[in-house]
N, C-alpha and C positions, 0 to 999 in steps of 0.2 A: 560492441554489443551485437548480439546475434539477431539476424534478420528473421522475422516471423513469416516464413514461407512454407508452402506445402512440402517442399523438398527437405527442408530442415526438420520439420515435424516428423516426416517419414523416417529420417535418419535417427532421430532421437528415439522414436517408438521402436525401431529395430534394436537399438542398444538396450532399451528397457526390457524388451521381450527376451533378450538373450542373456541378461545378467542374472547372477544368483544372489541370494539374500545377503551373504557376507560382503560380496563385492559392492552391492548396492549401498550397503551401510558405509563402507570405506570410501567409495568414490562419489557419493552424493549426499547422503543424510548427514554424516558427521561434518563434512566441509560446509554444508548449507547452514546448519545451526551454529557452527563456529563463526561463520562470517557475519552472523546477526547478533553476536555478543553473548552467545551461550557457551558454557563450558561443559565438557563431558564429565558427568558425575560418576557414572558406572556403566559397564558393559556386562550383561548377564549371559552366561553360557546357556545355550538352548536346552530346554527340557524342564523337568520338575524343579520348582524353586525360583523360577524367574518371575512368577507372579504376573504374567502377561506383559512383562517389560523386557524388551530386548536391549534398550538403552535408556538411560536417564540423563537429561541435560538440566542445567540450572543456570540462572543468572540472578544477580542481585538487583532488586527494584528499590531504588533509594526512597521513593515516596511512600513505600510500605515498610521501610526499615526491615526488610525480610527478603528471603530468597524465593524465586519462582521455580518450580520443578515441572519438567515435562517428561512424561513416560512415553516412549516410542515403541510401537509394535510394528516392526519392519516385515514386509512380505514381498516375495517375488514369485507369486503364484496367482492364478486366476481365482476369483472369488465367485462362487455360484451358490445355488440353494443347497448344495450338498455339504458345504463347509461354512456357510455364513453364520450358523448358530454358534459354532466353535469360535469364530472370529469375534462375535459379539461378546461371548463369554470372556475371551482374553482381554478385550478392551475394558470390560467391567472390572475384572481383577486388577488391571493396570491402574485404574483410577482409584479404586476403593481399598485395595490391599496396601497396608503401610510397608515401608522398607526401612532398613537400618540406616542410621546416620553414619557418616564417615568416622566420627569419634567413637562410635559404639555405644553412646549414651542415649538410649531410647530410639524411637522411630519417627518418621515423618511420612507425609503422603504427597502424591503428585497433585499439582493444580490442574493439569490437563493430561489427557491420554489421547495420543494421535496415532491413527493407523496410516502408514505411508506404504503404498503398494506400487511396485514397478509394473504390475500387470493390470488387466482390465477387471472391472466388476460388472457382471451382467445385470440386466435391468431388474430382474426379480430380486436378486441379492441386494442390489442398490436400494430398492424400495424398502426392504427389510431393515437395512442398516440405517437409512434415513428416518424411518419410523422410530427406531431405537434411540438415535442421537437427538431427536427432537425433544425427548424427555431428559436428555443429559447434555446440557449446553457446554460442558467442559470436555466433551469427547468430540474429536474432529476426524475427518476422513480426507486423505489426499490420495486419489486414484491416479492411474497412469496419465490421464489427460491433464491433471493438475500438476504432476511432476514435470511433464513436458513443458507446460507454461512457465514453471519456475526456472527451468534450465534456460529457456529462451530469454526470460527477463533478467536473470542474474548472471548467466554465463558460468554457473557452477556445474562442472561436469569433468570427467577425466580428460586429459589432454588428447588421448587417442580419439575421443568423440569430437572434441572441439575442433580438431584439425579437419574434420569432414564437413563442418558447418560453415556456411557463408556468413560473413560479418558485414556490418554497415561500412566499415573501412578496412581495406586490406593493408597488410604490412608491406607495401610496395615502395618503390623508389620515389613515388610522387608524394608520399606522406613524410612530413618532417620527423626528425628524431623526437622532438617534443610531443608531437601528435601520437607517435607510436608508443612513447613512454606512458602517456596518460591512458591511452586505449588499453594497453596491457594491464595496467592496475585495475581499471574498471572491469575488465573481463575476468581477471583472476579473483577479484572480490575478496581479497584477504583483508580482514578487519584492521590489522595494524598498518598495512600499506595504504588502505583507504583513509584512515585517520591522518596519516602523514601527508597524503595527497591533498586532502581538503583543508587541513589546518595550516599547511606550510607551502607545499610545492606549487599549488595552483595560483597562489598569490604572486609568485615569481614568474610563472609560465603564462599567465593570462594574456599578456601582450603578444605572445608569439604562437600560441596554438590557434588552429583554424576554427571558423564558425561551426563547422560540422562537429568537431570535437567538443566545442562548448555546448552544442545542442545535446550531445551524448551525456555530458556531465549533468545537465538539467534532467534528462531522462532518468539517469541513475538516481538522482536525488528523489524524484517523485516515486520511482519504483521502491526505493528504500523506505519511504514513508508509507506506501501502500502495504508493504509487507509487515509493518508494525505501526498501526495508527493509534496506539495507546498514548496516554499522556507522556510517558517517558520516551516512547518511540517517536514522538513528534519533535522532540527537542533538537536533535542533530540535523535532520533535514531542513528545519526552519532556520537554524543558524547558518547552514551552508547556502540555502537559497537566498538569504539576506546578503551574505557575503559575495555571492556570484550572481546576483540578480541580473546584471548586464549580459550574462551568458545566454539568457532566454532568447530563442529565435521566434519569429512571428508565428510559425505553425504551432508553437507551444503556448501561445498566450492563453488558450482556453483552459490550460491546466491551473491557471491562477484562481479560478473559481473555488478551488479547494482551499486556498488561503482565506478567502472571504468566509467560507463555511466554518473554518476554524476560528476566525476573528469573532464571529457572532454566535458561536456555539454556546449553549447553556452550560456545558461542561468542558471548557477549554483547558488546554495544557498551560497551567500558570507558569511553569518553568520556561516555556517557549514564548510567553506572551510578548515580551519586548521585541523579539524578532518578528513575530506575527504583525504587530503594529507597524514596525518599520517597513516590512515588505508591502503591507496594504497601502501605505502612503506613497510608495513608489509606483503603484499600478496606475496607468494613465487611461484616459477615455479611449484612446486608440486601441489599447490592449483589451479593454472591456468590450469594445464593439465586436471582438472575435467570439464572445460568448454572451451576446447581448440578451437573448431570450432568457437564458438561465439566470443572468444577473438581475434582470427586471423581475422575474418571478420571485427570486429570493428577496428582493427589496419589498415587493408587494407583501409577502408573508411577514416580514419583519415589521413593517409599518402597521399592518392590520392587527397583528397579534402581540408584538413585542415592542410597542412604541417606546417603552421606558428603558429599552436596552441601550446603554450608553455607548456601546461599541458600533452603533450604526452611523455615527457622524461622518466617518470616512466615506461610507456608501452614499450618504446624502450629498456630500460634496461632489462626488462623481456624477450623481444624478443632475445636479445643478449645472455642471459643465456640459453634460450631454444635452440638456435642454437648450443650451446656447450653441450647440454644434451645428453649423450650417450643412454639414454632410449627412446629418441624421434625417431619415425620412419623416414625413409629417405624422404618420401613424405612430411611430415610436416616440416622437417628440410630444405628442398629445398624451400618450400613456405615461411618459415620465412626468409630465405636468400633473396628471391625475394623482400619481403617487405622492408628489410633493404637496398637492392640495390636501390629500388625506392626512399627511403628517402634520401639516400646519393647522388644519381646521377640524379634522376628525370626521368620521362617517356621517354624523348628524348634520353637519354644516356643509358637506360636500357629497350629497347623495348621488349625483350622477357620476362623480369620480369613483365613488365606492362601487357603483354598478359596473363601470368600465373595468375596474381592477379585478373584481370578482369574475367577470366574464373572461378576462384574460387568463385567470387562474383555472378556468374550466369549470367554475361553480355556477350553476344556474340559480338565480334568486328571483324572488317575487318583487317586481318593480313597485308594487303598491305598498310594500311594507317599509 
């Protein structure tokens, strides 16, 4: 995985400043979408007739029994007030103009239109585009700084660039063959290799790879989830996290709050639900103490507003364990006790507990009410 350093950012920015549009498409855009389960549906030649679409990607979304289409407007040019109106026009056409299906029987339309630019967007042009897309939630913008972040997170870039970037682990003699094998697959981010790694190979290699590589596996899982937090996009990372839960390193415990958010969501991924429950039951109070403030705040909200949510029993069990934890400070123990009182008695019968919890949430209330 690529280190997030100023030197790496400068190197990536230099690459983005020097690349042209066609190379940018071949070396970043197409590999990036392919690695996230999208298939290239069409490449349009530049000029009239492209309808604002340089490329069209698609993937099947099982829960909709349908395909999702993404129209890409690729750019390798600075966007300023002089050309921003034309850019907005192209994005509008990309989203709203239909395109012919592969079978030739009728047309369909893009679900999303995305501008991906290798160059910078100046402040005035950015304000214009942001004002436009605020009224068009299915239009997205990825500027140079966003592309830079994605390269660092995913490792998707041409080999000539990757060779110049520092990694978390070097392929040196101190790294085992197994470590180098896993690292290589994570960095290349090829969807078929990733599937094979997580579904088969890691189960065999988990006793011989280093803790550092295990930590990178966990980083990859959460990055994968961050890139697609939809219902369908939650399924694989939850399955992998459940399978390799013991790979989690202490500095990564705070990432587990995301699992609790999914567990108690009002709109959870039902396809991932069994793994979500399984992971949640594995989380210990020691892990929770790494993100204690966020956990307590989350429990406060759930108890105060969503008491009937049946998915909070796991969190209540952790609160009870925290209450009896000798290492927990008195202030936190009292707050945990307040939340449990609220759950058991309700605000009317636990007025002071209610006041304490609300103050912890940062909400001022009238103590006389």
